[in-house]
Structure formats: C-alpha cells, structure tokens
C-alpha positions as CSV (number, residue, x, y, z in Angstrom):
1,M,4.3,19.5,28.6
2,A,7.3,17.2,28.0
3,D,10.8,18.7,27.9
4,N,11.4,17.7,24.3
5,E,8.2,19.5,23.2
6,K,9.6,22.7,24.7
7,N,12.7,22.3,22.6
8,I,11.0,21.8,19.2
9,K,12.3,24.2,16.7
10,K,12.7,24.9,12.9
11,T,16.3,25.0,11.7
12,S,17.9,26.5,8.6
13,I,20.5,23.7,8.6
14,G,20.2,21.7,5.4
15,G,22.1,18.8,3.9
16,Q,22.8,16.6,0.9
17,A,23.3,12.9,0.4
18,L,26.7,12.1,-1.1
19,I,28.4,8.9,-2.3
20,E,28.7,6.8,0.9
21,G,28.1,9.9,3.1
22,I,26.3,13.1,3.9
23,M,27.0,16.8,3.9
24,M,25.4,19.1,6.4
25,R,25.5,22.9,5.9
26,G,24.9,25.2,8.8
27,P,24.9,29.0,9.1
28,K,28.5,29.0,10.3
29,M,30.1,25.6,9.6
30,T,29.7,22.9,6.9
31,A,30.7,19.3,7.4
32,M,30.7,16.1,5.4
33,A,31.1,12.6,6.8
34,V,31.9,9.9,4.3
35,R,32.8,6.2,4.8
36,N,36.1,5.2,3.1
37,P,36.6,1.7,1.6
38,E,37.6,0.4,5.1
39,G,34.3,1.5,6.5
40,E,35.7,4.3,8.6
41,I,34.0,7.7,8.7
42,V,36.1,10.4,7.2
43,L,35.1,13.9,8.5
44,E,35.9,17.1,6.8
45,K,34.6,20.5,7.9
46,W,35.1,24.2,7.0
47,E,33.5,27.5,7.5
48,T,30.3,27.9,5.5
49,E,30.8,30.0,2.4
50,V,28.0,32.0,0.8
51,S,28.7,33.5,-2.6
52,M,25.9,36.1,-2.6
53,K,26.1,39.3,-0.6
54,K,24.0,39.9,2.5
55,G,21.7,42.4,0.8
56,V,20.8,39.9,-2.0
57,R,20.1,37.2,0.6
58,K,17.2,39.2,2.0
59,I,15.5,40.0,-1.4
60,P,12.5,37.7,-1.9
61,F,12.4,35.7,-5.1
62,V,15.8,37.0,-6.1
63,R,17.6,35.2,-3.3
64,G,16.2,31.9,-4.5
65,I,18.0,32.1,-7.8
66,F,21.4,32.7,-6.2
67,N,20.7,30.0,-3.5
68,F,19.9,27.4,-6.2
69,I,23.1,28.2,-8.2
70,D,25.2,28.2,-5.0
71,S,23.7,24.9,-3.8
72,M,24.3,23.2,-7.2
73,R,27.9,24.5,-7.4
74,F,28.8,23.6,-3.8
75,G,26.9,20.3,-3.9
76,Y,28.8,19.2,-7.0
77,K,32.1,19.8,-5.3
78,C,31.1,17.8,-2.2
79,L,29.8,15.0,-4.4
80,M,33.1,14.7,-6.3
81,R,35.1,14.8,-3.0
82,S,32.9,12.1,-1.5
83,A,33.7,9.9,-4.6
84,E,37.4,10.3,-3.8
85,I,37.0,9.4,-0.2
86,A,34.7,6.4,-0.9
87,G,37.4,5.1,-3.3
88,L,35.4,5.4,-6.5
89,E,38.4,7.1,-8.2
90,D,41.1,4.4,-8.6
91,E,43.9,6.9,-9.1
92,P,44.5,10.2,-7.3
93,Q,44.3,13.2,-9.6
94,K,47.7,14.3,-10.8
95,S,49.0,17.8,-10.1
96,E,49.2,20.3,-12.9
97,T,52.9,20.5,-12.3
98,D,53.4,16.9,-13.4
99,S,54.6,15.8,-16.8
100,E,53.0,17.1,-20.0
101,G,51.3,13.7,-20.4
102,N,49.6,14.2,-17.0
103,K,48.6,17.7,-17.9
104,G,46.9,16.5,-21.0
105,K,45.1,13.8,-19.1
106,S,44.0,16.4,-16.5
107,F,42.8,18.7,-19.2
108,G,41.0,15.9,-20.9
109,M,39.1,14.9,-17.7
110,T,38.2,18.5,-17.0
111,L,36.9,18.9,-20.6
112,L,34.9,15.6,-20.2
113,M,33.3,16.8,-17.0
114,V,32.4,20.2,-18.5
115,L,30.9,18.5,-21.6
116,S,28.9,16.1,-19.3
117,V,27.4,19.1,-17.4
118,V,26.6,20.9,-20.6
119,F,25.0,17.8,-22.0
120,G,23.0,17.3,-18.8
121,V,21.7,20.8,-18.9
122,L,20.7,20.5,-22.6
123,L,19.0,17.2,-21.9
124,A,17.0,18.7,-19.0
125,V,15.9,21.7,-21.1
126,G,14.9,19.4,-23.9
127,L,12.9,17.0,-21.8
128,F,11.2,19.4,-19.4
129,I,10.7,22.5,-21.6
130,A,11.0,21.8,-25.3
131,L,9.5,18.3,-25.6
132,P,6.2,19.0,-23.8
133,S,5.6,22.0,-26.0
134,F,6.4,20.4,-29.3
135,L,4.6,17.2,-28.3
136,Y,1.4,19.1,-27.6
137,S,1.6,20.9,-30.9
138,L,2.0,17.6,-32.7
139,L,-0.9,15.9,-30.9
140,A,-3.1,19.0,-31.5
141,K,-3.0,18.2,-35.2
142,F,-4.6,14.8,-34.7
143,V,-6.6,15.1,-31.4
144,P,-9.7,17.3,-31.8
145,F,-10.0,18.5,-28.2
146,L,-6.4,19.5,-28.0
147,S,-6.6,23.1,-29.3
148,E,-3.5,25.2,-30.0
149,D,-5.6,28.2,-28.9
150,N,-6.4,26.9,-25.4
151,R,-3.4,28.0,-23.3
152,F,-4.9,26.5,-20.1
153,L,-5.2,23.1,-21.6
154,K,-1.8,23.4,-23.2
155,S,-0.1,24.4,-19.9
156,A,-1.9,21.6,-18.0
157,F,-0.8,19.0,-20.6
158,E,2.8,20.2,-20.6
159,G,2.9,20.3,-16.8
160,I,1.5,16.8,-16.4
161,L,4.0,15.5,-19.0
162,K,6.8,17.1,-17.0
163,V,5.7,15.4,-13.8
164,L,5.4,12.0,-15.6
165,I,8.9,12.5,-17.0
166,L,10.3,13.4,-13.6
167,I,8.6,10.4,-11.9
168,G,9.7,8.0,-14.6
169,Y,13.3,9.3,-14.4
170,L,13.5,9.0,-10.6
171,A,11.9,5.6,-10.6
172,A,14.4,4.4,-13.2
173,V,17.5,5.6,-11.5
174,S,16.3,4.3,-8.1
175,L,16.7,0.8,-9.5
176,M,20.4,1.3,-9.7
177,K,22.2,-0.1,-6.6
178,D,24.6,2.9,-6.0
179,I,21.8,5.4,-6.5
180,R,19.6,3.5,-4.0
181,R,22.3,3.7,-1.4
182,T,22.6,7.5,-2.0
183,F,18.8,7.8,-1.6
184,M,19.2,5.8,1.7
185,Y,21.7,8.4,2.9
186,H,19.2,11.0,1.9
187,G,16.8,9.4,4.3
188,G,19.5,9.5,7.0
189,E,19.9,13.3,6.4
190,H,16.2,14.0,6.8
191,K,15.8,11.9,9.9
192,T,18.7,13.5,11.6
193,I,17.5,17.0,10.9
194,F,14.0,16.0,12.2
195,C,15.6,14.6,15.4
196,Y,17.5,17.8,16.0
197,E,14.3,19.9,15.3
198,Q,12.5,17.7,17.9
199,G,15.1,18.6,20.5
200,L,16.1,15.0,21.0
201,P,19.7,13.8,21.6
202,L,21.4,12.8,18.3
203,T,21.6,9.1,18.8
204,V,21.1,6.3,16.3
205,E,18.0,5.2,18.1
206,N,16.4,8.6,18.2
207,V,17.2,9.4,14.6
208,R,15.9,6.0,13.4
209,A,12.5,6.7,15.0
210,Q,11.9,10.0,13.0
211,R,10.0,10.3,9.7
212,R,12.0,10.6,6.6
213,F,10.0,13.0,4.4
214,H,10.9,16.6,4.9
215,P,9.1,19.6,3.3
216,R,12.3,21.5,2.9
217,C,13.9,19.1,0.4
218,G,15.4,19.4,-3.1
219,T,12.9,16.8,-4.4
220,S,10.0,19.0,-3.2
221,F,11.7,22.0,-4.8
222,L,11.7,20.2,-8.2
223,I,8.0,19.3,-8.1
224,L,7.1,22.8,-6.9
225,M,9.0,24.4,-9.8
226,I,7.0,22.3,-12.2
227,L,3.7,23.2,-10.6
228,V,4.7,26.9,-10.6
229,S,5.7,26.7,-14.2
230,I,2.2,25.3,-15.1
231,L,0.6,28.4,-13.6
232,I,3.0,30.8,-15.2
233,S,2.7,29.1,-18.6
234,M,-1.0,29.8,-18.5
235,L,-0.1,33.5,-18.8
236,I,1.7,32.9,-22.1
237,P,-0.5,33.6,-25.1
238,A,-1.3,30.3,-26.9
239,S,-1.2,32.0,-30.3
240,I,2.5,32.5,-30.3
241,P,4.7,29.9,-32.2
242,T,5.9,26.9,-30.2
243,Y,9.6,27.7,-30.6
244,L,9.0,31.2,-29.2
245,R,7.0,29.7,-26.3
246,V,10.0,27.5,-25.4
247,I,12.3,30.6,-25.5
248,I,9.9,32.5,-23.2
249,K,9.8,29.6,-20.8
250,L,13.6,29.6,-20.6
251,G,13.6,33.3,-19.8
252,L,11.1,32.7,-17.1
253,L,13.2,30.0,-15.3
254,P,14.8,32.5,-12.8
255,L,11.3,33.7,-11.8
256,I,10.1,30.1,-11.4
257,M,13.1,29.3,-9.3
258,G,12.6,32.3,-7.1
259,I,8.9,31.5,-6.5
260,G,9.7,27.8,-5.8
261,Y,12.4,28.8,-3.3
262,E,10.0,31.1,-1.4
263,L,7.4,28.3,-1.2
264,I,9.9,25.8,0.1
265,K,11.2,28.3,2.6
266,L,7.6,28.9,3.7
267,A,6.9,25.2,4.1
268,G,10.0,24.8,6.1
269,K,9.1,27.5,8.6
270,H,5.4,27.0,9.0
271,D,2.9,24.2,9.5
272,N,-0.6,25.2,8.4
273,L,-3.2,24.2,5.8
274,F,-1.5,26.1,3.0
275,T,2.0,24.8,3.6
276,R,0.6,21.2,3.9
277,I,-1.1,21.6,0.5
278,I,2.0,22.9,-1.3
279,S,4.2,20.3,0.5
280,A,2.0,17.3,-0.4
281,P,3.3,16.7,-3.9
282,G,6.9,16.9,-2.9
283,L,6.4,14.6,0.2
284,W,4.8,12.0,-2.1
285,L,7.6,12.2,-4.6
286,Q,10.2,11.8,-1.9
287,R,9.0,8.2,-1.6
288,L,11.3,7.6,-4.6
289,T,14.3,9.6,-3.5
290,V,14.3,9.3,0.3
291,L,14.7,5.7,1.4
292,E,15.1,4.2,4.9
293,P,18.7,4.3,6.0
294,D,20.7,1.7,7.9
295,D,22.4,2.5,11.2
296,A,25.8,3.1,9.6
297,M,24.3,5.7,7.3
298,I,22.6,7.4,10.3
299,E,26.0,7.5,12.1
300,C,27.4,9.5,9.1
301,A,24.5,11.9,9.3
302,I,24.9,12.4,13.0
303,T,28.7,12.9,12.7
304,A,28.2,15.7,10.1
305,M,25.2,17.3,11.9
306,K,27.0,17.7,15.3
307,E,29.8,19.7,13.6
308,V,27.4,22.4,12.1
309,I,25.0,23.1,15.0
310,P,25.9,26.6,16.2
311,N,26.1,27.5,19.8
312,D,24.2,30.8,19.5
313,E,21.1,29.3,17.9
314,S,21.7,31.4,14.7
315,D,20.1,28.5,12.7
316,N,16.6,29.3,14.1
317,W,14.0,30.1,11.5
C-alpha cells in the first residue's frame, strides 16, 4: 500500500470562494487569502468562532439550522472583506466619528445593504416557494391531468420547477466574468481540500491534479434541500388553499435545512451506495458553480488551507 493511501482521511475543514480569494475554516483557526490589485496575496487569520453552544452542535437536525445561519453570516463578512482587499471599493469606509455628512453616508450604505439582503430573501421565497405553488394552481385550471387534489403530482411539479429555476439562475450568473472567476476560486477550494484529504503535500501540482466536485459543498446542499422539500411537500394535504400551503412550507424550512445538513454531513463522512446516490444531483450541479482554477487561484487556496490545519488532527471526521 502506498504511503499516501495510508494518510487518506475525511476532514471537517470547509471553505468558501471569495472575490479574488478563498476562505478556509478549520476547527480552531480560520484564514482568508485574497489577491490585492497588485497581485499579492493578503492573508488574514483568526480563531474560529462558533456562535452556537456545544450542546446544540451535537443535536441532529437542529445543528444544521444554526450552522446554516452561522455560515451565511460569517461568509457574508468574509465576502465583504475580500471586496475591500481586492480593491472593488474605491474609497475606504469612513469612521462613524467623522463629520455628520460621513455619518449620513455610512447610514445610507448600511440601509442599502440591509434592504438588498431583505429583497434577496423575499425574491428567493417568491421564486422557490410561492411561484411554483401558484403556477401549479393556475395551470391546473387549464390542464386536465394537473389535479389540485393530487399532492404527489403537485409536489413533483413544484420541485422540478424549483430545480429548473435554480439551474437557470446559476447558468445565467456564470456568464458574468466576475462570477466565473469566483466559481474558479471555488474549484481551487475543492481541489485543495481533496489534496489534503488524500494526504499529499499541498503544492500547486498536487492540487491541480485533484477532482473539483466535492460532496460536501454548498451547491449540493441547495439541491438536497429542494429534493427534501419535494418529499416533505407530499405530506401536506392537497386540499388546503395555495396561500396556506406556502405558509406551511415557510414554517417547514428549518426542518428541511436540518435534514439537508445531515445528508451533506453523511455524504462528507462516508462513501457508499446511499451517499453516492444523494450526492449525485449536487455533483452534477457543481459543473455550473465549480470551475477549473488557474495556478494563482490554487496558490490562494493553499495559503489559506495551511493556516487552518490543526496539529492535533481535531478536524478528523
């Protein structure tokens, strides 16, 4: 048996593609490596912060909800910081102790960011929850075989439409140059984690040779949530009004997140027939969001990864 085969492992270390960089999050340390306008790698690192208590982290299905919220919150902060380092913000943010004019500008920018987040959430709810339900009800009035009383057909229709919306959205944004670069960094993140899990030295050559589709990925989590929502929607009586069906689905979102997280965690820890089946849709969808990185992007991933690998192997799954 080769030496590197003995060192194969599954790690809990995860990451996120940023603007011109990558963030890696380990059990003890978190690091982000971003290229500035001069092409230099700017490294920032700090102790990993987890907002939920240890007890909550061990409760199946519940921990997924808190992990999702924590990842979104922390990921957004890193994304904004990477934009600053990459030079996308032309002017540094003013301190709140500046003149009244600058205070007003700071408040205005904060308000704009909050409104953007709120609008994004409302748009996501509308596209992925409300639209499929209302569209099915509308079509059922004109298409004979689309019955309002068939909850299985209704759930399947809504689920397929959600998948098509997600694929169409990802395909559209991937045409944007900046987004494509971020998706390339995404590939660098995956390849670097694979290289580490294979027990190989973290070099550009070794990382480049790894596959780029990872079962423990945010893209896979999204598609798994949709598939889980299809199954759960089949339990909702078809006779209830459409608006009430939408409200119930919103209430079931925490449960769907919890189940999706457990499935992703299972796929990341084990390689068997079941995990391959549940991973397949996400691995296919990653062809849109995980692109082949260049060597400079791989260097960023390696730089961040080396800073978060613990000495006591506390990242073992």
